[in-house]
C-alpha positions in Angstrom: 24.6 29.5 51.8 26.0 32.7 51.9 25.1 34.6 48.8 28.2 35.4 46.2 30.3 38.5 46.7 31.1 40.7 43.5 34.9 40.4 41.9 37.5 41.2 43.9 41.1 42.8 43.2 43.9 43.1 45.5 46.3 40.6 47.2 44.5 38.4 50.0 45.7 39.4 53.4 43.5 37.3 55.4 41.6 34.3 54.5 39.3 32.5 56.6 38.0 28.9 55.5 35.6 26.5 57.5 36.5 28.6 61.1 34.8 26.5 63.8 35.3 27.8 67.4 33.7 25.9 70.4 33.4 27.2 74.2 32.7 23.6 76.1 29.7 22.2 74.3 28.5 25.0 72.9 29.8 25.7 69.3 29.9 29.5 68.9 31.5 29.7 65.4 30.0 26.9 63.2 32.4 26.8 59.5 33.1 30.6 58.4 34.4 31.5 55.1 35.7 35.0 54.4 38.8 36.9 53.4 40.2 40.5 53.2 42.0 41.9 50.3 44.6 44.8 50.7 43.1 48.4 50.9 39.5 46.9 51.7 36.9 48.0 54.4 35.2 44.7 55.3 32.2 44.9 57.8 31.1 41.6 59.8 27.5 42.8 61.3 25.4 40.6 63.1 23.4 41.1 66.5 25.1 39.9 69.8 26.1 36.6 70.3 26.2 35.6 66.6 29.9 35.1 66.9 31.4 37.9 66.0 33.9 38.5 68.5 34.5 35.1 68.8 35.8 35.2 65.0 37.9 38.2 66.0 39.6 36.6 68.7 40.3 33.2 66.8 42.1 35.4 64.0 44.6 37.3 66.4 45.0 33.8 68.3 43.9 35.0 71.7 41.5 32.4 71.3 41.7 28.8 69.8 40.2 27.7 67.0 39.0 24.2 67.0 38.3 23.8 63.5 39.1 25.3 59.8 42.1 27.2 58.6 43.1 31.2 59.1 45.9 32.3 56.7 47.6 35.5 57.3 49.7 37.1 55.0 49.7 33.6 52.7 50.6 31.9 56.2 48.4 30.0 58.6 48.3 31.7 62.2 48.1 28.0 64.1 51.1 27.9 66.5 51.9 31.7 66.6 51.6 33.6 69.4 49.7 36.9 69.1 52.4 38.9 69.9 54.1 37.3 66.8 51.4 38.3 64.6 50.9 42.2 66.0 55.0 42.1 65.1 53.7 41.2 61.2 50.7 44.1 61.6 47.9 42.1 62.5 46.6 44.6 65.3 42.9 44.2 67.0 41.4 46.9 69.1 39.1 44.7 71.4 35.8 45.0 72.2 35.4 47.0 75.6 38.9 49.1 74.8 41.0 47.3 77.2 43.3 50.8 77.9 46.3 50.6 80.5 44.2 52.5 82.8 46.9 53.3 85.3 49.1 54.9 82.5 48.7 58.0 81.1 47.8 58.5 77.3 51.2 59.0 76.0 52.1 55.8 77.9 49.4 53.8 76.8 50.5 55.0 73.0 54.2 53.9 73.6 53.0 50.7 74.7 51.3 50.7 71.2 54.7 50.8 69.7 56.4 48.2 71.6 57.3 46.4 68.6 59.4 49.7 67.5 62.8 50.6 67.8 63.0 54.1 66.1 62.5 56.6 68.9 61.8 59.4 66.5 59.6 57.5 64.6 57.6 56.7 67.6 57.8 60.8 68.8 56.8 61.5 65.1 53.7 58.6 65.6 52.6 60.1 68.7 52.5 63.6 67.3 50.7 62.2 64.0 47.8 60.5 66.6 47.6 63.6 68.6 46.5 65.5 65.0 44.0 62.7 64.2 42.8 62.8 67.9 43.1 66.1 69.2 41.5 65.3 72.7 44.1 63.2 73.3 46.4 65.9 73.2 44.9 67.9 75.4 44.8 65.4 77.8 48.1 63.4 77.1 49.3 63.4 80.9 45.9 61.8 82.0 45.4 58.4 83.3 43.4 56.6 80.5 41.3 55.2 83.5 39.4 58.5 84.2 38.9 59.3 80.3 35.1 59.1 79.0 34.6 55.9 77.4 34.9 57.8 74.1 38.0 59.0 74.9 38.9 55.5 75.7 37.8 54.3 72.2 39.9 56.7 70.4 42.8 56.0 72.7 42.5 52.4 72.0 42.2 52.9 68.2 45.4 55.7 68.3 47.2 52.5 70.3 46.8 50.4 67.2 47.8 52.4 64.9 51.3 53.1 66.7 51.9 49.6 65.8 51.7 50.5 61.9 49.2 47.8 61.1 48.8 46.3 58.0 45.5 44.4 59.3 43.4 46.4 61.7 40.9 44.7 63.3 38.3 46.7 65.3 35.6 45.7 67.5 32.8 47.2 68.2 34.2 50.1 68.4 31.1 52.4 68.6 29.6 50.2 71.8 28.2 51.7 74.4 29.2 55.4 72.9 27.2 58.7 72.9 25.9 59.7 69.6 28.4 62.5 68.6 31.4 60.2 70.3 30.0 57.4 67.2 30.3 60.4 64.7 33.6 60.8 65.9 34.7 57.2 65.5 33.4 56.4 62.4 34.6 59.5 61.0 38.6 58.3 62.4 37.5 55.0 60.5 36.5 56.6 57.2 39.7 58.6 57.4 42.5 55.9 58.2 41.2 54.2 55.4 40.9 56.8 53.0 44.4 56.6 53.8 44.8 53.4 53.2 44.6 51.0 55.9 42.7 47.8 55.3 40.3 47.1 58.0 37.7 44.7 59.5 35.1 46.4 61.4 33.0 44.4 63.5 29.6 45.8 64.5 26.3 45.9 65.6 25.7 49.3 64.3 25.2 47.6 61.0 24.1 51.1 59.1 27.3 53.1 59.8 29.3 49.7 59.4 27.7 48.8 55.9 27.9 52.4 54.8 31.5 52.6 54.9 32.1 49.0 53.9 33.5 47.9 50.5 31.9 44.7 51.2 30.2 43.1 54.2 29.6 39.5 55.7 26.4 39.2 57.7 26.8 36.6 60.4 24.4 34.9 62.4 24.0 32.2 65.3 27.9 31.6 64.3 27.2 31.1 60.6 27.8 33.7 57.5 24.4 34.3 55.8 25.1 36.7 53.5 27.7 38.8 52.0 28.0 41.5 48.9 29.0 45.0 48.6 28.4 47.5 51.6 25.7 49.3 49.6 24.2 45.9 48.2 23.2 44.5 51.7 22.3 48.0 53.2 19.7 48.1 50.5 18.7 44.5 51.0 15.1 44.5 53.0 16.4 41.4 54.9 19.1 42.9 56.1 17.2 46.5 57.0 14.5 44.3 58.0 16.6 42.5 60.4 19.2 44.9 61.7 17.6 48.0 60.5 14.3 47.7 62.5 12.5 48.3 58.9 
């Protein structure tokens, strides 16, 4: 039974009720409930294999759920294509980054704006990304596949932001990165959230994720086992023992 979270304000952008997802005979997600409200940064933490990425894929319709209900902007996502949800501002930076390796940085950013038609706005957005990620500007004509993992993560985040998301899902953005790059990625996440972006942050790095979060959920073996304010969860001895090695 999940602990009760504190009272929340703001419009509900995403509502997940009783979500179940199976791979063959294995149930990876076993009836998950959570919500995300306008302006929040919500962290979903848990060990590898807990079902976090599967949950994100079900929300974005890149994986079919076999039970429960997912609503985005008050409408069910059932029967809607992932591309339709992108057009409506539900955009995910996937685990593993997924950049277009044989395209340049600039071309990758243009792909992020494929739903947009205003060329002046797109050009302004590219310059905004170069301010947010100066390293990308230095390498704007470089092929994405030749960049380091950290640089590719920056590009994947910038490409997602080009679509002007209403809700940004970040799946394991710090995975496999050097400590310096991890610091940079979390700094950008904090900056983007401070500008009003609603974010779901999926992370194994529980301390960093909960330190940024308004609210958090702990996922274990396909279930939500705890929820609450980010700081409250960060201070909880059960979380600290399970995820912070204390």
